[in-house]
N, CA and C of each residue as an Amber inpcrd file, in Angstrom:
protein
   348
  23.3470000 -13.1260000 -18.1590000  23.0720000 -14.4300000 -18.6360000
  23.0510000 -14.3970000 -20.1220000  23.8130000 -15.1650000 -20.8450000
  23.8090000 -15.1760000 -22.2420000  22.8200000 -16.2570000 -22.7650000
  21.9210000 -15.8540000 -23.6960000  20.9910000 -16.7850000 -24.2540000
  21.5760000 -17.4450000 -25.3880000  21.2290000 -18.7270000 -25.6540000
  21.6300000 -19.4930000 -26.8270000  20.9960000 -18.7930000 -28.0840000
  21.7490000 -18.7190000 -29.1320000  21.3160000 -18.1090000 -30.3120000
  20.3630000 -19.0130000 -31.0740000  20.4140000 -20.4040000 -30.8340000
  19.5490000 -21.2310000 -31.5130000  18.3090000 -21.4940000 -30.6530000
  17.1710000 -21.5700000 -31.3500000  15.8860000 -21.8740000 -30.6800000
  15.4050000 -23.2250000 -31.0720000  14.5450000 -23.7050000 -30.2480000
  13.8370000 -24.9210000 -30.5760000  13.1320000 -24.7180000 -31.9050000
  13.1120000 -25.7360000 -32.8090000  12.4090000 -25.5380000 -34.1100000
  10.9940000 -25.1550000 -33.8750000  10.2620000 -25.7210000 -32.9130000
   8.7930000 -25.3860000 -32.7560000   8.6590000 -23.9700000 -32.3790000
   9.5940000 -23.4120000 -31.6010000   9.6150000 -21.8560000 -31.2100000
   9.7660000 -21.0250000 -32.4530000  10.7870000 -21.4230000 -33.3410000
  10.9680000 -20.7240000 -34.5510000   9.6990000 -20.7410000 -35.4770000
   9.0810000 -21.8630000 -35.5710000   7.7820000 -21.8510000 -36.3290000
   6.7310000 -21.0440000 -35.6760000   6.6370000 -21.0820000 -34.3660000
   5.6780000 -20.3050000 -33.5840000   5.9680000 -18.7720000 -33.9020000
   7.2360000 -18.4060000 -33.8040000   7.6280000 -16.9880000 -34.0730000
   7.0950000 -16.5060000 -35.4510000   7.3390000 -17.4180000 -36.4760000
   6.8390000 -17.1140000 -37.8200000   5.3370000 -16.9730000 -37.8780000
   4.6660000 -18.0410000 -37.2110000   3.1220000 -17.9140000 -37.2120000
   2.6850000 -16.7040000 -36.5160000   3.2660000 -16.3630000 -35.3800000
   2.8580000 -15.1870000 -34.5940000   2.9700000 -13.9120000 -35.4810000
   4.0770000 -13.7620000 -36.1290000   4.2870000 -12.5980000 -36.9840000
   3.4760000 -12.5190000 -38.2060000   3.0370000 -13.7050000 -38.6840000
   2.0170000 -13.7630000 -39.8450000   0.6270000 -13.3770000 -39.3610000
   0.2770000 -13.8980000 -38.1660000  -1.1050000 -13.6850000 -37.6320000
  -1.2570000 -12.2390000 -37.1200000  -0.2410000 -11.7900000 -36.3490000
  -0.3260000 -10.3360000 -35.8750000   0.2810000  -9.4810000 -37.0280000
  -0.7840000  -8.9900000 -37.7590000  -0.3530000  -8.2210000 -38.9930000
  -0.4590000  -6.7380000 -38.7690000  -0.6760000  -6.2650000 -37.6330000
  -0.7780000  -4.8690000 -37.3810000   0.5120000  -4.3960000 -36.7490000
   1.2040000  -3.3600000 -37.4100000   2.4830000  -2.8360000 -36.8660000
   2.2960000  -2.4290000 -35.4020000   3.3930000  -2.6060000 -34.6500000
   3.2810000  -2.3050000 -33.1860000   2.7950000  -1.0190000 -32.7960000
   3.2160000   0.0290000 -33.4430000   2.7000000   1.3880000 -33.1380000
   1.2360000   1.5060000 -33.3710000   0.7780000   0.9420000 -34.4380000
  -0.6700000   0.9570000 -34.8210000  -1.5070000   0.1650000 -33.7640000
  -0.9240000  -1.0230000 -33.3270000  -1.6100000  -1.7130000 -32.2820000
  -1.6650000  -1.0050000 -30.9140000  -0.5880000  -0.3250000 -30.6310000
  -0.4940000   0.4860000 -29.3820000  -1.5290000   1.6400000 -29.4580000
  -1.5950000   2.2990000 -30.6080000  -2.6580000   3.3990000 -30.7170000
  -4.1100000   2.7890000 -30.6120000  -4.2940000   1.6590000 -31.2930000
  -5.5920000   1.0260000 -31.1260000  -5.9680000   0.6960000 -29.7250000
  -5.0460000   0.0800000 -29.0020000  -5.2000000  -0.3080000 -27.5460000
  -5.4930000   0.9100000 -26.6630000  -4.7360000   2.0030000 -27.0070000
  -4.9380000   3.2120000 -26.2290000  -6.3910000   3.6590000 -26.4770000
  -6.8440000   3.6580000 -27.6950000  -8.2220000   4.0690000 -27.9400000
  -9.1640000   3.1910000 -27.3300000  -8.9830000   1.8600000 -27.3740000
  -9.9330000   0.9980000 -26.8230000  -9.9070000   1.0440000 -25.2890000
  -8.8190000   1.2180000 -24.6570000  -8.6340000   1.2520000 -23.2470000
  -9.1340000   2.5930000 -22.5920000  -9.2570000   3.6620000 -23.4260000
  -9.5580000   4.9020000 -22.8430000 -11.0640000   4.9460000 -22.3240000
 -11.9690000   4.4060000 -23.0790000 -13.3860000   4.3420000 -22.6870000
 -13.8460000   5.5360000 -21.8800000 -14.5010000   5.3550000 -20.7430000
 -14.9750000   6.4440000 -19.9450000 -13.9750000   6.8380000 -18.7950000
 -13.0840000   5.9620000 -18.6360000 -12.0510000   6.2260000 -17.5500000
 -10.7640000   6.8030000 -18.1620000 -10.1510000   7.6040000 -17.2970000
  -8.8960000   8.2140000 -17.9130000  -7.6650000   7.3140000 -17.5850000
  -6.6340000   7.6080000 -18.3560000  -5.3990000   6.7780000 -18.0660000
  -4.6360000   7.3710000 -16.8510000  -3.8280000   6.5080000 -16.2730000
  -2.9510000   6.9670000 -15.2480000  -1.7830000   7.6420000 -15.7380000
  -0.7590000   7.8590000 -14.8880000   0.3730000   8.5230000 -15.2750000
   1.2670000   7.8900000 -16.4010000   1.1570000   6.6800000 -16.5240000
   1.8910000   5.9260000 -17.6190000   0.8080000   5.1880000 -18.4150000
   0.2870000   5.7260000 -19.5520000  -0.7620000   5.0980000 -20.2830000
  -0.4520000   3.6660000 -20.7730000   0.8800000   3.3770000 -21.0850000
   1.1590000   2.0510000 -21.5380000   0.8550000   0.9880000 -20.4690000
   0.9230000   1.2910000 -19.2000000   0.6040000   0.2980000 -18.2170000
  -0.9020000   0.0300000 -18.1480000  -1.7110000   0.9070000 -18.7530000
  -3.1590000   0.7770000 -18.6220000  -3.7060000   0.1050000 -19.9260000
  -2.8500000  -0.3680000 -20.8620000  -3.2770000  -0.8830000 -22.0460000
  -4.0110000  -2.2660000 -21.7520000  -5.0820000  -2.5800000 -22.4660000
  -5.8020000  -3.7730000 -22.2290000  -4.9530000  -5.0170000 -22.5340000
  -5.2570000  -6.0740000 -21.8390000  -4.6630000  -7.4450000 -22.0830000
  -5.4720000  -8.1250000 -23.0900000  -5.0310000  -9.0020000 -23.8590000
  -3.6410000  -9.4610000 -23.9790000  -2.7610000  -8.5480000 -24.9160000
  -3.3970000  -7.4900000 -25.4390000  -2.6550000  -6.5800000 -26.3380000
  -1.3620000  -6.0640000 -25.7480000  -1.3700000  -5.7560000 -24.4620000
  -0.0630000  -5.2630000 -23.8990000   1.0490000  -6.3520000 -23.9550000
   0.6930000  -7.5560000 -23.7260000   1.7070000  -8.6400000 -23.7300000
   2.1240000  -8.8330000 -25.1990000   1.2060000  -8.7810000 -26.0880000
   1.5640000  -8.9720000 -27.5620000   2.5260000  -7.7930000 -27.9680000
   2.1990000  -6.6210000 -27.5500000   3.2550000  -5.4780000 -27.8370000
   4.5850000  -5.8080000 -27.2620000   4.6910000  -6.3550000 -26.1010000
   6.1130000  -6.6080000 -25.5180000   6.7220000  -7.7140000 -26.3540000
   6.0340000  -8.6140000 -26.8530000   6.6710000  -9.7010000 -27.7020000
   7.1190000  -9.0640000 -28.9890000   6.2380000  -8.2010000 -29.5550000
   6.7160000  -7.4780000 -30.8290000   7.9170000  -6.7420000 -30.7570000
   8.2010000  -6.2730000 -29.5620000   9.4050000  -5.3960000 -29.4140000
  10.6970000  -6.2480000 -29.1660000  10.5430000  -7.5660000 -29.0950000
  11.7320000  -8.3590000 -28.8430000  12.3320000  -9.0860000 -30.1000000
  13.6230000  -9.3810000 -29.8190000  14.2550000 -10.2770000 -30.8220000
  13.9060000 -11.7040000 -30.4940000  14.0000000 -12.5620000 -31.4770000
  13.6050000 -13.9730000 -31.3200000  14.4570000 -14.5760000 -30.1610000
  15.7330000 -14.2960000 -30.1270000  16.6540000 -14.9500000 -29.0930000
  16.3540000 -14.4310000 -27.7060000  15.5340000 -13.3520000 -27.6020000
  15.2740000 -12.7810000 -26.0880000  13.9800000 -13.3310000 -25.6270000
  13.3190000 -14.2010000 -26.3230000  11.9950000 -14.6820000 -25.9100000
  12.1290000 -15.4260000 -24.5260000  11.1510000 -15.1400000 -23.6480000
  11.0710000 -15.9320000 -22.3780000   9.9900000 -17.0210000 -22.5280000
   9.8340000 -17.9130000 -21.6120000   8.8510000 -18.8730000 -21.6880000
   7.4380000 -18.1960000 -21.6440000   7.3190000 -17.0980000 -20.9680000
   5.9920000 -16.3850000 -20.8590000   5.6930000 -15.7490000 -22.2710000
   6.7760000 -15.2250000 -22.9900000   6.5620000 -14.7060000 -24.2470000
   6.0790000 -15.7840000 -25.2610000   6.6560000 -16.9500000 -25.1320000
   6.2180000 -18.0780000 -26.0000000   4.7560000 -18.3940000 -25.7800000
   4.3360000 -18.4510000 -24.4680000   2.9460000 -18.6520000 -24.1880000
   2.0880000 -17.5590000 -24.7730000   2.4180000 -16.3100000 -24.7090000
   1.6750000 -15.2100000 -25.2100000   1.5420000 -15.3990000 -26.7370000
   2.6560000 -15.7820000 -27.3660000   2.6010000 -15.9380000 -28.8880000
   1.5930000 -17.1310000 -29.2180000   1.7190000 -18.2410000 -28.4500000
   0.8010000 -19.3850000 -28.7260000  -0.6840000 -19.0180000 -28.5220000
  -0.9040000 -18.3340000 -27.4350000  -2.2800000 -18.0460000 -27.1470000
  -2.8430000 -17.0120000 -28.1800000  -2.0560000 -16.1110000 -28.6090000
  -2.4520000 -15.0920000 -29.5890000  -2.7750000 -15.8040000 -30.9440000
  -1.8590000 -16.6720000 -31.3830000  -2.0400000 -17.4240000 -32.6380000
  -3.2910000 -18.2260000 -32.6210000  -3.4290000 -18.9600000 -31.5320000
  -4.5790000 -19.8330000 -31.3250000  -5.9060000 -19.0120000 -31.4410000
  -5.9500000 -17.8650000 -30.6410000  -7.1460000 -17.0340000 -30.4960000
  -7.4870000 -16.4260000 -31.8560000  -6.5090000 -15.9160000 -32.4820000
  -6.7500000 -15.2470000 -33.8640000  -7.2800000 -16.2850000 -34.7790000
  -6.7240000 -17.4290000 -34.8130000  -7.2350000 -18.5200000 -35.7460000
  -8.5950000 -18.9710000 -35.3970000  -8.8910000 -19.0360000 -34.1350000
 -10.2870000 -19.4190000 -33.6790000 -11.2550000 -18.3630000 -34.2100000
 -10.9870000 -17.0710000 -34.0250000 -11.8380000 -15.9960000 -34.3960000
 -11.9940000 -15.9570000 -35.9050000 -10.8990000 -16.2200000 -36.6550000
 -10.9140000 -16.2090000 -38.1000000 -11.8380000 -17.3760000 -38.5800000
 -11.7930000 -18.4960000 -37.9080000 -12.6400000 -19.7140000 -38.2520000
 -14.0740000 -19.4300000 -37.9440000 -14.2920000 -18.5730000 -36.9680000
 -15.6910000 -18.3380000 -36.5760000 -16.1910000 -16.9660000 -37.1250000
 -15.7310000 -16.7110000 -38.3490000 -16.1830000 -15.4330000 -39.0000000
 -17.6980000 -15.3160000 -39.0730000 -18.2060000 -14.2500000 -38.5400000
 -19.6820000 -14.1850000 -38.5260000 -20.3190000 -13.9180000 -39.9220000
 -21.5570000 -14.0800000 -40.0600000 -22.1610000 -13.9250000 -41.4430000
 -21.9050000 -12.4470000 -41.9850000 -21.8440000 -11.4740000 -41.1590000
 -21.6050000 -10.0950000 -41.5550000 -20.1240000  -9.8570000 -41.8870000
 -19.2750000 -10.8260000 -41.5380000 -17.8770000 -10.7190000 -41.8450000
 -17.2060000  -9.4900000 -41.2940000 -16.5190000  -8.7710000 -42.0760000
 -15.8050000  -7.6440000 -41.5820000 -16.6450000  -6.5400000 -41.1920000
 -17.8690000  -6.4840000 -41.4940000 -18.9090000  -5.4490000 -41.0990000
 -19.2280000  -5.7000000 -39.6020000 -18.9560000  -6.8250000 -39.0600000
 -19.2470000  -7.1760000 -37.6600000 -18.2620000  -6.4970000 -36.7680000
 -18.5110000  -5.3500000 -36.1860000 -17.5600000  -4.5710000 -35.4450000
 -17.0350000  -5.3390000 -34.2590000 -17.8570000  -6.0060000 -33.5490000
 -17.3910000  -6.7540000 -32.3050000 -16.3630000  -7.7510000 -32.6580000
 -16.5540000  -8.5460000 -33.7390000 -15.6380000  -9.6090000 -34.1880000
 -14.4170000  -8.9440000 -34.6420000 -14.4750000  -7.8970000 -35.5320000
 -13.2720000  -7.2160000 -36.0220000 -12.4740000  -6.5570000 -34.9690000
 -13.1320000  -6.0300000 -34.0060000 -12.4270000  -5.3490000 -32.8250000
 -11.7650000  -6.4070000 -31.9580000 -12.4220000  -7.5040000 -31.8390000
 -11.7510000  -8.6830000 -31.0140000 -10.3970000  -9.0110000 -31.7230000
 -10.4520000  -9.0440000 -33.0030000  -9.1660000  -9.3440000 -33.6840000
  -8.0540000  -8.3080000 -33.6100000  -8.6350000  -6.9600000 -33.7870000
  -7.6740000  -5.8700000 -33.6110000  -7.0940000  -5.8320000 -32.1850000
  -7.7740000  -6.1980000 -31.1960000  -7.2330000  -6.2500000 -29.8450000
  -6.0820000  -7.2490000 -29.7750000  -6.0510000  -8.2050000 -30.7160000
  -4.9450000  -9.1990000 -30.7120000  -3.8610000  -8.8410000 -31.7060000
  -4.0410000  -7.7120000 -32.4120000  -3.0370000  -7.2360000 -33.4070000
  -3.2200000  -7.8510000 -34.8040000  -4.5080000  -8.2610000 -35.0890000
  -4.8370000  -8.8530000 -36.3700000  -5.9610000  -8.0250000 -37.0000000
  -5.6410000  -7.4370000 -38.2130000  -6.6960000  -6.7440000 -38.9580000
  -7.1130000  -7.5960000 -40.0950000  -8.3840000  -8.1380000 -40.0410000
  -8.8620000  -8.9590000 -41.1060000  -8.9640000  -8.2310000 -42.4790000
  -8.8890000  -6.9030000 -42.5050000  -8.8930000  -6.1970000 -43.7870000
  -7.5970000  -6.1550000 -44.5140000  -6.5020000  -6.5060000 -43.7020000
  -5.2140000  -6.5190000 -44.4140000  -4.9810000  -7.8720000 -45.1760000
  -4.6250000  -7.6430000 -46.4460000  -4.4580000  -8.8580000 -47.2970000
  -3.0870000  -9.5010000 -46.8780000  -3.1620000 -10.8080000 -46.9720000
  -2.0040000 -11.6110000 -46.5780000  -1.0320000 -11.7860000 -47.8500000
């Protein structure tokens, strides 16, 4: 099946928003998720399958070209952008020193310490 090279304008905007909000490189995100997912339990035979959600889905989208997006990928991007913006708008009084808040953002591929 050949996909159309042109995307809906709203998907193109979402793609740009997603890549602006997800500011952690994919390999760094993968390493973070592996660290977060390890906890007290060990990984199975394929550690990538054990990565926590939604980070695993975000990683899949990061590995794709814009023209290869599925409807599910578009939903993942939309949810990630919305959640990152919600968390940024709800910045706690301690800001970046609040580990729980910062880790929630890192789980989504956003590091608030990275300058835009």
